[in-house]
C-alpha positions in Angstrom: 58.6 -23.6 58.8 59.9 -26.4 57.9 56.3 -28.5 58.4 54.7 -25.2 57.0 56.8 -25.9 53.6 56.2 -29.3 53.1 52.8 -29.2 53.2 52.1 -25.6 51.9 49.9 -25.1 48.6 52.4 -23.0 46.9 54.8 -25.9 46.6 52.4 -28.2 44.5 53.0 -31.2 42.4 51.2 -32.1 38.8 51.2 -35.9 38.0 51.2 -36.4 34.2 53.4 -39.0 33.7 55.9 -41.8 35.6 58.8 -41.4 32.7 59.4 -38.0 33.2 59.4 -35.5 36.3 60.1 -31.7 36.3 61.3 -29.8 39.5 60.9 -25.9 38.8 60.0 -22.7 40.3 58.8 -19.2 39.3 59.0 -18.5 35.6 61.1 -21.6 34.5 57.6 -23.7 35.2 55.8 -21.7 33.0 58.6 -22.1 30.3 58.5 -25.6 31.0 55.0 -26.1 30.9 54.4 -24.0 27.5 57.6 -26.2 25.7 56.4 -29.9 27.6 52.6 -29.8 28.1 51.4 -32.6 30.0 53.8 -35.4 28.3 55.6 -34.8 32.1 55.0 -34.3 35.2 55.9 -31.0 37.8 56.8 -30.4 41.1 56.8 -26.4 41.3 58.7 -24.8 44.6 56.9 -21.6 45.9 58.9 -21.9 49.0 62.7 -22.7 48.7 63.6 -22.2 51.8 63.2 -24.0 54.1 63.1 -26.4 51.1 60.3 -29.0 51.7 62.8 -32.4 51.5 59.7 -34.8 52.1 57.8 -33.6 49.7 60.3 -33.4 46.8 61.9 -36.9 47.7 58.4 -37.9 47.3 57.8 -36.8 43.8 61.2 -38.2 42.4 60.2 -41.4 43.4 57.5 -41.7 41.4 59.6 -40.9 38.1 62.1 -42.7 36.4 64.1 -39.3 35.4 63.9 -36.2 37.2 65.1 -32.7 35.7 65.8 -29.8 37.8 65.2 -26.7 35.6 66.4 -23.1 37.2 68.1 -20.4 36.1 71.3 -19.2 36.7 73.1 -21.1 39.6 71.8 -24.5 40.7 70.2 -23.7 44.0 67.2 -26.2 43.8 69.5 -28.3 42.0 71.9 -28.7 45.4 69.3 -28.7 47.3 67.7 -32.2 45.5 71.7 -33.7 45.0 71.9 -33.3 48.8 68.9 -35.1 49.4 70.4 -38.3 47.4 68.3 -37.6 44.1 69.6 -38.3 41.2 68.5 -35.6 39.0 69.8 -34.2 35.4 70.6 -30.5 35.7 73.1 -28.0 34.8 74.8 -30.9 32.5 71.9 -30.3 30.5 71.0 -26.5 30.7 73.2 -23.7 30.4 74.6 -21.3 33.9 73.9 -18.0 31.9 71.0 -16.1 30.6 67.6 -16.9 30.3 65.9 -20.1 29.6 63.2 -20.6 26.8 60.8 -23.2 25.8 62.9 -24.1 23.0 65.6 -24.8 25.0 63.7 -26.5 27.7 61.9 -29.1 25.1 65.5 -29.6 23.4 67.4 -29.9 27.0 64.5 -32.6 28.5 63.5 -34.3 25.0 66.3 -33.4 22.6 63.7 -32.3 19.9 63.7 -28.7 18.0 60.8 -26.7 18.7 59.5 -25.1 15.2 59.7 -21.5 14.9 55.7 -20.8 14.1 56.0 -16.9 14.7 59.1 -16.3 12.4 58.2 -13.5 10.2 59.4 -13.3 6.6 60.3 -10.0 6.8 61.6 -8.0 10.0 59.3 -5.5 11.7 60.5 -1.9 10.8 62.7 -0.8 14.1 60.6 1.1 16.4 62.6 3.8 19.1 61.1 4.6 22.2 58.9 7.7 22.3 57.0 10.4 24.6 53.5 9.3 24.8 50.7 11.5 22.5 50.0 14.5 24.5 53.0 14.2 27.3 54.1 17.3 28.7 57.7 17.2 28.5 57.2 17.3 24.5 56.9 21.1 24.8 59.7 21.6 27.0 62.1 19.8 24.7 60.8 21.5 22.0 61.7 24.8 23.1 65.1 23.5 24.6 65.9 22.5 21.1 64.8 25.5 19.3 67.2 27.7 21.7 69.7 25.7 21.3 70.6 25.1 24.8 73.0 22.5 26.5 70.9 20.2 28.5 71.6 18.4 31.2 69.3 15.4 31.7 68.2 12.6 34.2 66.5 9.7 34.6 62.6 9.2 33.6 60.2 9.3 30.8 61.7 12.9 29.8 65.1 10.8 28.8 63.6 10.2 26.0 64.3 13.8 25.1 67.9 12.4 23.7 65.8 10.4 20.7 65.3 12.3 17.3 63.3 14.6 16.4 63.3 16.4 19.6 67.7 15.2 20.0 67.9 18.3 23.1 69.4 15.8 25.8 73.0 16.3 26.1 73.7 14.2 28.8 72.0 11.6 31.2 74.5 10.0 34.1 72.2 9.2 37.1 69.2 10.2 39.1 69.9 13.8 40.5 73.2 14.3 38.3 71.4 16.8 35.8 71.6 19.4 38.8 74.9 18.5 40.2 76.6 17.7 36.8 75.6 21.3 35.1 76.6 22.6 38.0 80.1 21.6 37.6 79.8 22.6 33.7 79.0 26.0 34.5 82.2 26.6 37.3 84.4 24.9 34.7 83.0 26.9 31.8 82.0 30.2 33.1 79.1 32.4 32.6 78.5 32.9 29.6 78.5 29.1 28.8 76.1 28.9 31.9 73.5 31.2 30.4 73.1 28.3 27.8 72.9 25.5 30.2 69.6 24.3 32.1 69.1 21.1 34.1 65.5 19.1 33.4 64.7 16.8 36.2 61.2 15.3 37.0 59.6 15.8 40.1 59.9 12.8 41.7 63.4 12.7 40.7 64.0 16.1 42.3 62.6 14.5 45.4 64.7 11.5 45.5 67.7 13.0 44.9 68.1 16.5 42.9 67.3 18.6 46.6 71.3 17.9 47.4 72.5 19.5 43.7 70.3 22.4 44.1 71.2 23.0 47.5 74.9 22.8 46.6 74.5 25.8 43.6 72.9 28.1 45.8 76.0 27.1 48.3 78.5 27.6 46.1 77.4 31.1 44.4 76.7 29.1 41.4 73.8 30.6 38.5 72.1 27.5 37.2 68.8 27.3 35.6 67.0 24.1 37.0 63.8 22.9 35.3 61.6 20.7 37.1 59.6 18.8 35.2 56.5 18.6 37.3 54.0 15.5 35.7 52.4 15.3 39.2 53.1 11.4 39.6 56.1 9.3 38.6 55.4 8.3 35.1 58.1 6.0 33.9 58.2 3.3 36.5 54.2 3.1 36.4 52.7 6.3 38.1 53.5 5.5 41.6 52.6 8.9 44.1 55.8 10.6 45.3 56.2 13.3 48.2 54.4 16.2 45.6 51.5 14.4 44.8 49.7 15.0 48.1 49.0 11.0 48.2 51.0 8.0 49.8 52.0 4.9 47.9 49.0 3.3 48.9 47.1 6.2 47.5 46.1 7.5 50.8 46.1 11.6 51.4 49.0 12.8 52.8 50.7 16.3 53.3 52.1 17.4 50.0 55.5 18.9 49.6 55.3 22.3 47.8 57.6 22.8 45.0 57.9 26.4 45.1 58.4 26.8 49.2 60.8 24.1 48.7 63.1 25.5 45.8 62.8 28.9 47.8 63.4 27.6 51.1 66.7 26.3 49.8 67.7 30.3 48.7 66.7 29.9 45.4 65.0 33.6 44.9 63.7 33.0 41.3 61.0 30.4 40.9 58.8 30.4 38.0 55.9 28.0 37.1 55.5 27.8 33.5 53.0 25.6 31.3 55.3 24.0 28.8 52.4 23.5 26.4 52.0 27.2 26.0 55.1 27.4 23.7 55.5 31.4 23.4 55.4 32.0 26.8 57.9 28.8 28.0 60.1 30.2 25.8 60.1 33.9 27.1 60.4 32.2 31.1 63.4 30.4 30.0 64.9 33.3 28.0 64.4 35.2 31.0 65.7 32.7 33.4 68.9 31.7 31.5 70.2 35.0 31.8 70.1 35.2 35.4 73.4 35.9 37.0 72.4 33.6 40.3 70.1 30.8 40.7 66.5 30.2 39.0 64.1 27.0 38.9 61.0 26.7 36.2 58.6 24.2 37.3 56.8 22.9 34.1 53.9 22.1 35.2 51.5 19.7 33.5 50.2 16.5 34.0 51.0 12.9 32.6 48.7 12.5 29.6 48.1 8.9 31.4 46.9 10.1 34.2 42.7 9.3 34.6 42.1 12.4 35.6 43.3 14.3 32.6 40.9 14.4 29.7 41.8 16.3 26.4 38.3 16.9 24.2 38.3 15.8 20.7 41.4 15.4 18.4 43.6 17.6 16.1 43.3 17.7 12.8 45.0 19.5 9.9 43.3 21.9 7.3 43.5 22.7 3.4 45.8 25.6 4.2 48.8 23.4 5.5 52.1 24.6 4.0 53.6 21.0 4.4 56.5 23.1 6.0 56.4 19.9 8.6 57.0 22.1 11.8 54.4 19.8 13.5 57.1 16.9 12.8 59.7 18.3 15.1 57.6 17.7 18.4 58.0 13.9 17.4 54.2 12.9 18.8 53.6 9.1 17.7 50.3 10.5 16.0 52.0 12.8 13.7 53.4 11.3 10.1 53.9 11.6 6.6 51.9 9.9 4.0 52.8 10.5 0.5 54.7 13.0 1.4 51.8 15.0 3.3 51.5 15.3 7.0 48.7 13.6 8.7 47.2 12.9 12.0 46.2 9.5 13.3 43.3 10.5 15.0 43.3 7.0 17.1 46.8 7.7 18.1 45.7 12.2 18.9 44.5 12.6 22.4 43.8 16.6 21.2 46.6 18.0 23.7 46.9 20.5 21.1 50.5 21.4 21.3 50.8 20.9 17.6 48.0 23.1 17.4 50.3 25.8 19.3 53.6 25.3 17.0 52.1 25.9 13.4 53.2 28.7 12.1 50.2 29.1 9.8 47.5 27.8 11.9 46.8 25.5 9.5 46.1 22.7 12.9 42.8 22.7 14.1 41.0 21.2 17.6 37.9 19.0 16.4 35.7 17.6 18.6 
């Protein structure tokens, strides 16, 4: 390994100058290159252990000054000093935080870098929102309308806490939506429980929600758990999970049946509902929360960003719009108010049709 490290292509030298040499690795190499360009030489360490002693010593001999640029602890710097190389490191650079090209240029050359990207006016705040067509939007619209206490979890649906949906009351950690709601119901009683639901994604449920649901059944609870089944692990980049039928490598495999799984835990009432069918979904939520025994609602609609999900056309607002702004309560990024009138941005609308179902006056329609 030592011999390999000395000659590995991932440990590479770029000789541009005899005055200053820079030893770095990872992102600091990119920052240094942006800040210093070809005015200095670089030794980019791609394999830090075993340390390429001979290659680094040979590089250092060719330069009058040698800087070590690395974030946080002086790992490379310590190795260089142990080899007897006189380097400039943490006496010029901070031990804390992330480096920037400006910080590196000032430390190495003593020069300030002009902030050419500075805007005269600050950009408006842009809070994170669910995507246009997100299936979770229908779920949270109904939960807010019914005034329920919602025990939340970790995933895209955590954005249900953001206005205008504002329907998520707690978020602790993965799986806690189920177990926390179980504790709330035991502490507050049955009447409170009838206005309480847990929401948890399909992949999060597989990760750490099953045990909480088991506890509810075992301890004679009566909670309603809503599994937000969008057919993928959305927040972290569309990884497959046991409910999708594919491995993380995209190979076909056995698919976990959420209905059968929940029933095997002892939950007798398991209902599948489409969160975009607002009236039916509202009816299902009312029915299940009124039960005095455990129940599970599987809110089933695929993530809008999946390649196989194709909605046709886009939504438009007709002349009969009463400007009630009910559609604005969805928090869809395609819907906004301009000159006190609600408008739909065709470039952002993906034609999911949720706003069509919500409009009380039938003023929104789909157009090809």
